Structures are given as structure tokens and as C-alpha cells.
N, C-alpha and C positions, 0 to 999 in steps of 0.2 A: 119255362122252355130254357134249355140249356146255352150257354151260351157258346158260340161256335169257336174252335182253340186254332189259332194260328199257326199254320206249319210254314216254319222260318227254313231259310236256308242261309247259314252265316259266310261270310267271307273275310277273310286275315290276310291284307296284302299292307304288311307295312315296308315302310322303306328300307331297302338292303343293309342301311350302315345305322340305322337304329334300332333294330332287336338283331338279337345272339339268335342264329337260326332253329338253335334247339325248342330255343323258349315259345315258338310260333306256337305249337303245339298246345301247350299250357295254356297260352293265351287262349284260342281257341276254345279250350275247355272251360275256362274262368267264363266267357262268352256265353258258351251255353249253359252255364248256370244261371245268368245272370238272365237268360230268353226263357228259362225255366221257372225259376222267381217269380217273374211276370205274367207268367201263365201260357208260355209257349210251348211250342212241339219243336224242336230240331228235325228236320228230314234232310239234311244236305250241306256239305261244306266245300268250299272253294279257297285257294291258298293259291298266294302269287306277291313273290316280291319284286320289287318294282324298283329302280333309280328314283324319278320321283312319280311323284300322279301324274295322270293324263287328267288336263283341266278339264276337260269334257265329260269321263265317265271315271276319271280316278282311277281303274285298272286299262290297261292295253288292248286294244281294240279288239284282239283273237279272244282274251279271256272273258269280255265281255258279253260278246256271242255266247263262247260257253257255260258262261252263266245264266244265258238265256234259255239254253238247252235243260241246263239241269232245274231250272226251276219248272221247265215245262215237264220233264221227264217223272220232279218229284211231286208235282200238281203243288208246288210252293204258292202262297199268296203273301208272303212277307222275305223281305229279303235284308239281312241284318250284316252292316259292318263295321269290324271291330275300328275301324278308324274315321276321324271326323271327314265326314261330308261338305263341300260347299252348298248354299244354295241350290244355284246351277246345275252342280254332281249330281246332286239327289233327284232335281227336273227329270235330267237328260235320262239318270239311270228309267226310271219310272216309263218315261215314252217308253224305253227302249225294251223295257223288262214286262210290262204291262202289270205290275204289282206294286204293291208300297214299297219304299226303300225307307230306312231308315239308318243312322250311325249308332255308335257306343252311346254318347250322351246324349242322345233323343231317350235310348233305352234307360239307360240310369236317371233320367229326370221321370220316366214312368212308373217303372219301380217305385218312387221318394213318392209321387203321388200317391199310392196305394197302400203306403208306410206309413205316412205320415198321421199323426194322431192328437197329439195338443193341435190349439189353434195358432199358437207362434210356429212350429215345424209347416204346418199346412198354407202358411204364409210364406214360410222363405221357398218351400217347393211352387208356389205359386210365381211366384215373380221370379224365380230363376227359369219355370217355364215358358214364362212370356217374352221373357226375354229371348231366350233360345227362339221362342214363335216370331217374334217380332219382324225379322228378313225371310223367315220363309213362307211368310202369310195366306200369299198365292198359292204355293203346292198344297198347302194344309185346308184352304176350301175345297179345293179336289176330295179331301180325303173326304171330308164331311157331308159332299155331295151322295156320299153313296151312304146315308144315315147307317152307322154300324161302327161299333165300338172296337177294342183291340188292343196290343199292344201299341203305347205310342197317343192313344188317343182318349185318355183316359183322366178323372184325379180333377184339382182342384181349376188346372187352366184351360178346361173340356169348354165353358162355356162361355170363355174368352174366342175362340177359334172363331166364331161367326160373328166379331166386329171387325171394322176396322182399325188401324194403324193407330188413328186418333183417341179412339176409345182404350186401346191398350197401354198405348203411354200414358193415359191419365190414369188407367186402376195401376200401373208400375208406381207411379209417384203417388198414389195414394197407399202401396204396400210397403213403400218405403220411408215415408212418414211415420206409418203403424209399429213399424219393426224398429225405426229411432225409439218409438214411446218404452217397448220391450225391453229394448237394450240400456232405455235408464233406470227401467225398473231391478234390473239383473245386475246393474251399478248398483243399487241401493242394497239388495241382498249382497254383493261382496262385500262393503264397507260392514254389514252386521256379521260376515263371518271372520272380519280382520285381525288377526291373533291367533287364528285356529289356523292349527296346520294341516296344510290342503292338498292333495294327492290327484292328478287327474288319469283315468285310464285313455289312452289313446293306441292304434293299431292298424292292424290291415280287418276289413271287414270278416266277419264270421272266426276270427280268430279265438274269440269266448269272453270277449271284455265284461257282457252284461252277467253272464254266467260266473266269472271271477268275483262281481263284486258282490250277486246273490248268495257268493260261499261265504265270505268274509264281513259281510254283515248281518249275515239271520235273515236277510227280507228278500220275498216274493218280487220277482224282476219278470217281465216277458223275455222270455225264450224263446229262439226257433233254431232248428240248423238251416237257416236258409241265409242267402249273402243281404245284408241290411234290412234283418229282422226288426231293429229297433234304431229311429232314427232321434226319440226324446230325449235327450240329457236326464240324469238322476243322479242325485248326491245323496249318499247314507253316510251317517255315522258309524265306525268303524273301531273296537276295541281292539288296540296294540297289544294289550299286557301293562302289566308297572305301573293301572291308573293314566297307560296315556291313550288318547284319543285321535283320530284323524278324519278328516270330512274326508271320502273318495265320490269324485264325481266320473259316471261314464260318459263316453263321447261318440257320436257319430262314427262309424265303421268310416276308412279309408279305400281307394283301389286305384288301378291305376285308370291314368288320364281322367282323374275325377272333373265331369265341369267345372269349367272356373265359374260358371254362373252359381255353381251351387254352394264353391267356397268363398265366394265371395255373400250370398242369400245369406248364409250358415253364420256369417262374423259374428251378429254379436253371442249367438253360441257357443264358439269355439273363442271366445275372451274369454270363456271360464280357465281354457289352457294356459293362459297368459296369466294368469294370476297366481296358479299352481306353486307350493313349494318341491315339487318334483311329479314329472312326468313317467307314468308305469305306462312304457311301453308294452304292449304284450305282442306276443309273435305265436305262432302255431309251430311248437315242436315238431310235430308232426307232417309239417308240408313239406318236401325235397326243394321248393323254394323261396324258402323263409328269408335266403339272402335277399332274391329281390324284391320279396314284398317290403322288407327291412326297410331299401332303398326307397318305396314309394312312398311311405309313411316317414320319411326324414324328409322328402323330397316337398310332401305338402308343408310338414314343420317350417322348414326354410322359409315358404313361400308365407309362414303368418310369422316370421321374424323368431322363431325357436330355435334355431339349427345348435345351440350352445347353450338351451336351458337346461338344467338337471336334470338326468331322467333314471330311471334301471330298467332292465330289459326283463320282461317277467317271459320267461317261454313256459306256455301251458302247454294241456295237454299231454303232459309226459308218461300219462297212461295207456298213449298209443302208442309209445317208441319203446326198444326194451333197454335194459342198461345199458349194453353196450355200446346202440346209437347214443344214448344220452352221452355215455363218457367221451364219442367221439364227438359232439355237438358242446358240449363242455371245451374240448380242447379247440374245436372251431373257435369257439370265441372268444378265451384266450388269446388266441396268436391275431386275433383280426380286431378286436372291440375293445377298447378301455373301459367303457360304461359297465359297471356292475350288473351282473348276471343272478336272477336266482331262478328256478325250476320247479312247476308249480301243477297240480292240475284240481281244477276248482269241482271237479268229483270226488276228491280224497280231500277233505278239509285237515288229514294231519299234515301235509304239504305244503299248507299254508303256512306254518309256523316261522320258516325261513323269509318270507316276504312281509309277516308284523314284525318282526324283528329289524330286518331294514328300515322298517317304516319310523320303527321307534326309538332309533338309531341316530334319524334322519332329524326327528321330534327334537331327542335329547343336545345333538348339537345347536340347536337352536336357542337353544335355555341358559339365562344368564345365572350365575350364581349371585345372590345378594342376603345382608343382613337386613332384616325389618323388625323394626323396633314400634311394637303396637300394642295402646292402653288396652288393658284388660277389660275395660269401658264397649270397646269395639268387639264385642265379639262375633259380629257378622263377619267381619271381614279375615279374623281369627278363622273362622270355618272357611271362610272363601281360599284361603291359600292352603290350606289344606286339602282343598274339592281338587285345585287346579295347578296346582305348584308338586315338587318333587324335594320333602323335605328333609334335610340332611340332620339340623338339631336344630335341638330348644333350651330355653333358659328362663323361668320364670323368674322375678325379683323384682320386691313389692308389688306395685301395678301397671308394671311394663310386661311383654310377653316377647322375647326376643328369639325371631325364626332363622336360620339360615335355611333357605331351598334356592333351587334353580325354578325359574319361573320364564315364562316367553316373555318377549319384548310387549308384548301387548299388556298383560298383567302388572308388568317392571311399569309400564304408565300408571296405570290405574293406582296401584300402589304409591307412586309420585304424586298421583294427582290430592290423595289423601291429607289435610292437612295437620293430623293428628299423628299421624305414623311417618317416623323417621327411617329414611334409606341409606345404609349406605353398602 
């Protein structure tokens, strides 16, 4: 039996001082994409610019009545607000409209619930859902009494909606404990990668990060042209040319008003970002509002304490814009942004050369030039230095090989740790 599709009315009502009027339509369009990703059908829109939210129903009283008429006319069964609602506002709106009401945070949490694949991602999403649910538990019980699914009522948190606050708090404690254990395991993995050049892809959702990593590494990754297609981070080794390698990690995409519960829950995953030598900020070059999306990503990075981290702007999807548009974009970047920028298309591997060269230059900048005097008998280390270093000169004299090379700080430590090798 086919699951009925929610007929959704979308509401955009930002405070007057918070949003440029020209962007309200773009924000509602994004909300529509989120609704589509969650499996809903948008059947109507309503907008209002407010001075401050009405504590009872968020909107002005007259606009709330207009919304009720729109729901009736379009036979809607779900109303989604682009702003965050208080538990009281959600309850009052549902009583007035006679249909389910949810806000942007709840919608994003629902999408994450359906997209999470690894056990870690599922735990992170469940934790965020439960923390969002706790103050709204009474209203959620009403939804469950209808014994139906739909947007906002799915995923790992669904079975917890039947429990009381005490059991939910207990489950939250268990999840936090398990995620701390996962964080410790990730820390061990990071220590094993120490000394290897690491880059992390960050960016707005659907900017093409997974496609870019797939093209760079030649490996298959799950790719779909939808918001939040992938939640699980993936790390791949990428050949940068001239003997250099980098580990590049894909991360969950960011979005406007990303629920703070999610940012907190995905903290261990986002620790990967903090350990990176460089952040590759991927931007969809075909978007007219790319600067708005850029600012959203920078806001999240600032929240993580990474506003000043080393970055490269990677403008992806240049195959979707004209040469003239690309030139205008390049001039715009030079005028407003000191961060280095490269222009690529994940669909055209020939465009990725500039990004490989940029990363290769970052790797070389971290190398240290040394002269290592290695006994001929230590063939293992001689072989190793040829594998992991940039060889500049070699002199064979008696029973010693003197190699001048550029090496990573980690490899230099290994050389100095060998008692039979002299380093200068």
C-alpha cells in the first residue's frame, strides 16, 4: 500500500531586520526543496514580514486566519514554517489550523533521520531528535495517537515518542555515552594519520562535495542531486602528482539555520575539520546566492572555532555557467575575498588539475629540507625515504648513503628516532 504524501503549506515570516526582502523567495524555494527531499508535496505558500514574532501563533492574528483559509482551500494536511517555533506556538497553531505544524528544524531532523546510514550517524540524529522532542513531547503524543507516519514522524526517534520524559532523558544519556566512545575511536584514527597531509571538504549542502571527492580519488561514493544526500563522512587518498598524496575527507553539508542540536550531535564527526591542514570550501558556482551560502558556511565554521583556519575556495559546477559568467565571478572573488580560489567541475576531470596543484603546493610548504646519513645496511629506511620524501640529492660514500630530501615533520621525527641515522 502506497504511503500517503503530505500536502504541505510553506510559511516564510522572517523578522524585518533579519533578512533582505529579495532573499525571502530564495529561502522559501530552499524550504520547498527540503520538503521535496522529505517526501512532501508543496501545495501553497504564505509570507509575512514581521516586526517580532507573535508569542501565541508567531504570525499576526490576521495572517494566521489567512493561513487557515489557505490550508482549507488547498486541502493541506501539514504546515511548515521556515522559522523556529516555540512549543507553545506550535501547539496554538495546530489548534487553530486543525493540521500538523512543524518548523524548519524539525523538517531537517526528519531528513537526517531518513538519510543516516552508519550506526554513528543514526545515533547522532537520534540524539538530536530526542533533544528537540523533549520540550515538545505533549504535542507529539497527539500526532502518535493518529497512528500514521509522515514528515517529522519517522526515523530513529520514532519509537521514543511513546515514552515519557524520564525514559527519553535516559536514552539521551546512553547515546551521549556511546558517541563519546566513538569520539575516542576517531581520535585513535586521527593519531594514526598524523604526519599525512589532510584536507577536508566543507560547504553548503548540494554544492557537490561528494562528487568532487569521487572525481579526485576515482572511487565510488553515494551521489544524488538532493539536499543532504550523504551524512556519513568519507575519507579517500588522493594522488596530487609528483609523488605527493593527501587524505581528503567529505563532511556533512551545512545549511541556513542548521539546528543547533545537530551541530552538537555531529561534533565528533566535525572534529575531522579541526585536524585538517586545509579546508576546501566547496561553493556551487551556478548559484546566484552563492555569497549568502558562503556566509552560512563561515558562520558554522566560526561556531566550531575555525573562522581563521587555512582555506581554499573551490567553485564547483563551472560547467553550468558561461565563460563570461566565470570571468565575472573571478573578478568578484578578487575584490571581496583574500582566500585563494580555484574553479572546477567534478564532471570534467581535466579541470581538477588546478586543485591538485594547489594542494601539492600546500604539501611542499610543510616539508623540511634535511640531509640524512643512512648506513647502507639500513636498506629499509633508504627505500622508505624514496617512497615518502622528495629527493634532492644523493651521495654514496663508503658504507653510508647521504640523501638530501624534503620530508614531512612526522617523517623527520622517524628519521631522528633511528639510532644509526645522523640527520642535519
